[in-house]
N, C-alpha and C positions, 0 to 999 in steps of 0.2 A: 654569568652576569646576573647581578641582582637588581632589586628595585629599591629606590631611595626616596624617602619623604623628608624634605628639608624644612628647617625653620618652623617646626610644628609645636603646637601646644597639645600634649598627650595626656589624656585622662586614663590612668592605667587600670582602674578597678581592682587593684591588687591589695588595697588596705581598707580598714574599717572606716576611715575618713577619706574624703576626696584628696587624691594625690595628682597634682598636675606637674608635668615636667616640660620645660622648654628645651627641646632637643631635636636632633635628627634621628630617624629610624630607618634601619636597614633590614632588608629581607633577602635571603638567599634560599633558593628552592621554595619550600613551603613554610619556612620558619623565620621568626624574628632573630636576627643574629647580633644586632647591637641597638642600643638606645643611648645617644649621646654624641660624642665627637665621631667623625667619620674615619674609620681605620684607613691607614695608607694603602693597604692592599685590597680595599673593597672597590669593586668595579660595578657601576650601575648601568644597566641597559636602558632603564626607565627612571626618570626623575619626576617627582611631584613636588610642586611648591606648596608648602603648608602655611604660608603667610596668611594671617587672617582666618585660619581654620582650626578646628579642634579635631583631634584624632581619638576615636573611641574603639573599643572592641566591637566586632560585629554583633548586632542585636540577635537574640535567640527567641524565636517564636515557639514556645514550648507546647502548644496545643493547637492543632489545625486539622482541617479536612480540605486540602487545597483544591482538589478537583471540583469542589462545590462552588467554586467561582462561576461555574457554568449556570448556577441557579441564583446568581446575584440579582436582587431586585424582583425576583419572581414570586416570593411568598412573604411579603412584609406585613407588619402590623396585624399578626395573627397570634392567638395563644399557642404556646409551645406544642401541645399535643395535636392540635389541628394542623399546625405548620408541618410537624413531622409525619403524621399518619395520613393526612389527606392531600398534602401537596408535594412534600419532598420524596418520601419513600416510593410513591407511584411513579415518579419521574426517574428515580434511581434504578427501577426495574429495567429500564430501557438502555442503561449505560453500557457501553462496550469498553474494552481496554483502550482503544484509540481515543475514545471520548475522554477518558480519565487522563490520558497523556496530554490531550489538548488543554483541558482545564488546568492541569498541573503546570504546563508551560506558561499559561496566562498568569497564574498566581505567582510563579517564581519570578516572572518579569516584574510584577508589582512588588514583591518582597525585596528584590535586589534594589529597585528604585528607592525603597524606604529604609535601606540599611540593614536588612535582615540577611545574615550569612548562614544561619542554621535554623532549621525548623523541625518540629516533631509532628508527624502526620499519622492519622488513623483513618483508613478507608478500605477500599477493595481495588482489585487489579493493581496491587502495589508494585508488581514488576514493571508496570508502565510508569508509575511514579518514579521508580528507581532509574528508569531510562532517562526521564526528564532531568533528574538530579545529575546523572553522569554527564549529560550533554551540556548542561548550563554551568556546572562548576560550583554549585551551592553545596552545603553540607546538610545531612538529614538523618534523623532517627525515624524509621518507617515501621508501622505496625498494621498488619492486616486486621480490619475490624472483625470481631468474633461475636456472634450471637448464637443462642441455642433455642431453637423451636422444635426440632425433631432430630432423630438420630443421624440424619444426613449431614447435619451441621458439624458433626465430628470431623468431616472431611476438611472443613475450613481450618481446623487446628492442624491437620496434616499439611495443608497447603502453607501454613505459616512456617512450619518446620522446613518445608522445601524452599520457601522464600529465604529463610536464614542461610541455608547451605548454598543457595544460588547467588545471593546478593550481599550478605554481610561482609563488611570491609571492602566492598566494591567502590568504584569511583576513586581509586587511589586512597582508599581508607576513609573516604568522606561519608559513606553510607553505613549505618548501623541498623540492624534489624532487632526490634523488640516484639513483644506480644501485645495484642490489643483487645482484650475482652471489653465489649462495649460499655456495659453498665450493670449494676446489680439487678435491675428490672428486666434485662434481656438475657441474663445468664443464670441458669439453674445451679444449685450448690455443687452437684457432682461435676458439672462442666467446669466451673471455676476451680475446683480441686485439680482437675486434669490440666488446666492452663497453668496453675501454680507449679505443678510437678514438671511440666515441660519447660517452663521458664527456668526452673532450677537446674534441670539437666543441660540446657543450652547456655546457662549463665547469662541470661539477657534480662532486660528490664521489662516492666509491665506498665502499659499506658491505658488508663481507664477513666471513665466518667464516674463520679460519686457525688451523691446528695446535691444534684443540680436544682431540683425543684421540690416544692412542698408535696406535690402529688407522689413523686418518687418515694419520699420518706414515708408517707402514709401507706403506700402499697407494700413496701418492704416490712413495715411494722405489722401490717395486716397479715402477711404471709408467714413471717418468721419471728415476730415479736422481738425484733432487733432493729437498730438503726442500720442504714446502708453501710456505714463504716464498720459496725460490729459484724454484720453479715459477711462482708468481704474479708475481714480479718479471720473469722472463724472458718472460712474456706481455704485459708493458707496463702492467700495472695500476698499478704504483707511479709511473708518469709523471703521475698525477693525485693530487688530495688523497684520501687513503685513511684510513678508520678501520676497524681490524681487530679483530673480537671474539675474545676468548679468548686466543690466542697462549700456550697453556699449555705445549706441548711444543716449545719453541724452544731452539736451540743458541746458543752465543756468536757464531757466524758469522751466524746468523739475526738476532740482536739488532743486529749491525753493519749488516746490510742494512736493517733497519727504521729504524735511526738515520739512515743515509746517504740514505734516501729520504723522510725526514720523515713516516713513517707514524705515525699515532696508534693506540695500542693501547687497547682497551676491556676492562678487567678485569671478570670476572663471577664473583666468589668463591662466591656462593650456589649458582648453577647448577653450577659446576665441582665443588664439594664434593659436591653431591647425586648427581652421576653418577660420582663417584669418579675423575674425570679428572686430579686433581692440582692443583698450585698454580702459577700463572704466576709467573715470576721477576720480580716487580714492582720490587723494589729494584734489581736489576741493570739493568732497562730504564730506570728513572728515572736511575740513575747514568750510563747511556750517553747521556742527553739525550733519550730518547723521551718524548713527551707521553702520559701514561697517564691515562685517565679511567675512569669506572665505569658499569656497566649492570646491570640486573636479569635480563636475558634474559626469556623468556616465563613467564607464570604457570603453564604446564603443566610447567615444569621447575624452578621456583624454590621455593615456590608463591605468592610475593607480589611486589608491585612497590614495595618498601620500600627507598628509598635510604639511610635511616638505618641499616638493617640491613647494607646493602652496605658502607657506610663502616666500620662496626664490624668486619665480617668482614675487610675488606682490611687493616685495621690489625692485628688479632689473628692472622690466619692467617699473614701474612708474618713476624711476629715469631717464630712457632713454626717456620715453614719455614726461616728464616734463623738460627735459634737466637740471636736478637738482640732484646732488648727495645727497641732504638732503630730497628728497621726500620719503615718507613712510619709516621712519627709522626702524631698526630691532625690536625695542620694540613695535612699532605700528603694525608691522606684527604679532608679538606674541599675542598682544591683539586681533587682528582680528581672530586668530585661537583659542582663548580661551574665555575670558570674553565677547567679543563682540558677538561671536556666541551664547553664553548663553542668552544674552539680546535679540538677534534676535528671538530666539525660546521661549522666555518667561519663561526661567528656571534659570535666573541668581541668584535667591534667593536660588537655590539648588546646582549649579555647576558653573564651569567656572573660579574659583579661589580657592586658598587654605587658608581656615580660619576655626577656631574652630566653629563647628555647621553645617557646610555645608556637603553635601553628599561627601563621600570619592571616588571621581573620580580623580585618580592620576596616573601619569606615571613616570617611573624611566629611565633616560637616562644615559647610560654608557659613561663617559667622558674620560675614560682611553684608548684613541685611538689616533694615531698620528695626525689626522686632527683637534684635539682639542688643540694642543700645538703650540706655547706657550700660556699660560693662561693670556691673557690681558683683554678680555671682554667676559663674559659668554653669554650675550644676543646676541652679534654678532656671537659667535660660534654656537649658536642654530639655527640662521636664515641663516647664510651664509656658514656654514660648516657641520652642523649635517645632518645625513641621517636617513631615517625611520628605517633602520636596527640598529641604535644605541639604540633604545628603547628595554630595556631588561625585564621590568616588567610593567604590566598594572593592575590597580585596578579600578573597576567600582561598585559603590553602596556598597563599602566595601568588595567586593568579588574579589579575585585574578582570573583574566582571562588569564594572562600570567605571568609566573615566569621563570627567567633565559632563556628567548627567547622561552620557550615551552608553546604552547597553552594548557589550562587546561579544556576548555569547548567545544572544537571542535576536532574531529578526522580529522586532517588536510589532511592527505593522502587520506582518503576516500572521503572527500569533493571535493578535486581536481579531483579525478577519476570520481566521479559522474557528476561534472560540465563539464568535457571534453566529457563524453558520451552524456550528454544532449545537449550540443552545436552542436555536430556533428549530432545528430538526428534532431535537428531543421533545420539545413542546408539541410538535405535530404528531410524533409517535404516541405520546400520552393521550392526545386528543383533548 
């Protein structure tokens, strides 16, 4: 028995220009089996009325640290390096696997509410994040964060290999394991070379921060006489599929290197704005042929996991930065949040657009609200007016995760209570 969405307006994200289809959509198992008229032999156990609603692919949050929702509102309005070294890292020293699980559950609840069906995460205790993914039904690419300060840190790379063998393709195939070298300034050359080789051996992607701040660029130039992009390339990282977060302080030469090595860039406008790190040259990267997608970063630096807000910001900020109202049009922002994210994570053959045969990762946006009227341009409405709270139903891998605004796989009140208790306990531990 399948799931049927009737009388819907479907934005497929399958073409270079917006394509809306007025149709019914059928799901059998975890895949879309038809778009159009209802086949005579199709039997639906669940029907959803799509009248007055728009159907989109599930949004893809391509860069996050979801357990950091436990630190939300804890270290705001601080310079990045003080935020990281003086407030966040001392707190992280007290985290346990169960704490990470609790923070992950809190963030997944928030993400499902806002229409996110896939996220890419870099943190630690990733087996506990994988547990949360399995239980809640969401899709994820998970990377254990890797830094190199001493020889003991080589064990972290070993643990990433163990995580791959333990969790890759888990959760009915919804979990993918990648490698997560944190950043150029936390990973020495020989360590990055080891990561590059292991990624090649396992045939996995690499999730990394690059050129996030001016200080990072200055430090790498001081040490290696190279930009962070050149440094990472010369360590062999770009010989693999790479999705690089931020890329704010990049030069024209850096952009050419990223293009030539098929690196996907993850834009994080909310986080970059909050830290005062500046604006990534998104238009220039797109014009150069780089696949640019979107991420929220962690809730300790954003402070939410709202991809509608990130779409809005990336469209508005780049118009201001480029002094051009045509920079990053609304449909481009939507692509960044859907199909481009799927390409970055190497799962565009499964998700990121709505077409027969793909996995049923679908969200339903309720358009019967004042801020969607008058109805001139639905794409503009979704990027410039829609709110995360307009998402009423979420389906991932063919399974209903939220229906009529109610989470179906998470006890929301209990998760919020546990997260609040855990966060307060962490603060007490830190002193």
